[in-house]
C-alpha positions as a printed Julia matrix, in Angstrom:
86×3 Matrix{Float64}:
 99.38  109.07  213.03
 99.57  106.69  210.06
 98.53  107.79  206.6
 97.45  105.05  204.22
 97.2   105.86  200.53
 95.28  103.54  198.25
 95.16  104.01  194.5
 91.69  103.05  193.32
 90.24  103.18  189.84
 86.71  102.7   188.59
 88.06  100.77  185.61
 90.48   98.01  186.49
 93.0    98.36  183.68
 94.4    94.89  184.4
 91.1    93.32  183.4
 90.53   95.32  180.2
 89.81   93.46  176.98
 92.85   94.84  175.17
 92.05   93.5   171.66
 88.53   94.99  171.84
 89.87   98.32  173.12
 92.43   98.4   170.3
 89.61   98.03  167.74
 87.64  100.8   169.42
 90.8   102.94  169.55
 91.4   102.56  165.82
 87.74  103.27  165.03
 87.67  106.38  167.21
 90.86  107.77  165.67
 89.63  107.09  162.13
 86.29  108.78  162.81
 88.04  111.8   164.34
 90.51  112.12  161.45
 87.75  111.69  158.8
 86.12  114.77  160.32
 89.46  116.61  160.41
 89.19  117.06  164.18
 92.06  117.23  166.62
 92.0   115.47  169.97
 91.43  118.92  171.48
 88.4   119.42  169.21
 86.91  116.09  170.26
 87.82  116.42  173.94
 85.04  118.8   174.99
 81.79  118.67  176.97
 83.23  116.72  179.87
 85.77  114.59  178.01
 89.37  115.79  178.14
 91.9   115.72  175.33
 94.02  113.4   177.46
 91.09  110.95  177.73
 90.76  110.96  173.93
 94.49  110.3   173.64
 94.39  107.41  176.12
 91.38  105.92  174.32
 93.06  106.17  170.92
 96.1   104.39  172.37
 93.9   101.72  174.02
 95.47  102.65  177.35
 92.23  103.1   179.3
 88.69  101.9   179.48
 85.76  104.3   179.17
 82.31  104.75  180.69
 79.09  104.68  178.72
 78.47  108.32  179.6
 81.82  109.36  178.12
 81.14  107.28  175.0
 77.82  109.11  174.59
 79.58  112.47  174.82
 82.24  111.38  172.31
 79.59  110.1   169.89
 77.64  113.36  170.25
 80.83  115.36  169.6
 81.35  113.31  166.42
 77.71  113.7   165.37
 77.11  109.95  165.69
 75.13  107.45  167.69
 77.03  105.44  170.31
 76.47  102.24  168.31
 78.41  103.78  165.41
 81.57  103.8   167.53
 81.42   99.99  167.6
 80.99   99.53  163.86
 84.27   97.67  163.35
 85.04   94.21  162.05
 86.22   91.45  164.39
């Protein structure tokens, strides 16, 4: 018997728009810190602390559903997460 293991990801991290994700990362961290929240505080309701960490480091992409949860946890609209200058 031959076992084949294939590592698949919904988000292809090789095709991420790194500069855009870095802007989102900075915005997310600033919003969290303005509210005096820890990554653990923000990583609730289906979003883990490790996901928040990876997002703030621009090390992963994120789904729209997770962005909605993060915005809700911050008391914001999703569009507010993207309120950063180019």
